[in-house]
C-alpha positions in Angstrom: 155.5 217.9 95.8 152.8 216.0 96.2 152.4 212.4 95.4 148.9 210.7 94.7 148.1 207.2 95.9 147.3 204.9 93.3 143.7 204.2 92.9 143.4 200.1 94.1 139.8 198.4 92.9 139.1 194.5 93.0 138.9 192.9 89.5 134.6 192.9 90.2 135.3 196.6 90.4 137.0 196.6 87.4 135.0 194.8 85.0 131.6 197.3 86.6 134.1 200.0 85.4 135.2 199.4 82.2 133.3 196.6 80.5 133.6 197.0 76.6 136.7 197.3 76.9 140.1 195.6 77.1 142.8 196.7 80.7 145.7 197.3 82.4 146.6 196.1 85.2 149.2 196.3 87.3 148.6 194.0 90.2 149.1 193.2 93.8 147.1 190.4 94.3 146.5 186.9 92.3 145.3 184.1 93.0 145.7 180.5 92.1 144.7 180.4 88.6 146.9 184.0 87.9 143.7 186.2 87.7 144.5 189.3 88.6 142.7 189.2 92.8 143.3 193.4 93.3 145.2 196.6 90.9 145.7 199.4 90.1 144.5 200.6 86.6 146.7 202.0 84.1 145.7 201.9 81.2 141.3 200.9 79.2 140.7 201.8 75.8 137.8 199.3 73.9 140.3 198.8 71.4 143.3 196.6 72.3 145.7 197.5 69.3 144.7 201.0 72.0 145.7 199.0 75.4 149.5 197.2 73.7 150.3 200.3 72.9 150.3 201.4 76.3 151.8 198.6 77.5 155.0 200.6 78.4 152.9 201.9 81.2 153.4 198.7 83.1 157.2 198.9 82.9 159.0 197.6 86.0 155.5 196.8 87.7 153.5 192.8 87.8 150.4 193.8 85.5 147.6 192.0 84.1 145.7 192.1 80.1 142.4 191.3 80.3 138.8 191.6 78.6 135.7 192.9 79.6 134.6 193.5 75.6 131.1 191.0 75.2 131.6 188.2 72.7 129.1 187.3 69.8 127.2 183.8 71.2 127.9 182.8 67.4 132.1 183.2 68.4 134.2 180.3 69.5 137.5 180.9 70.5 140.7 178.3 70.0 143.6 178.4 72.6 
């Protein structure tokens, strides 16, 4: 049975490929800010809820969710 090797991309490659989308990443490296440096894209969607429904794909893996959706200039986030 043939197996496929996962495509490992840098965060910049992921950002470029999935611009405007939410992305579930199985990361293999993170930086000191806990931001993925590189990893495999497990799922992506322009809709956050659709992506969250895919979280089971990351079971047993170190995963992160990144949002590359453009935020309107008149919108603010409170953390």
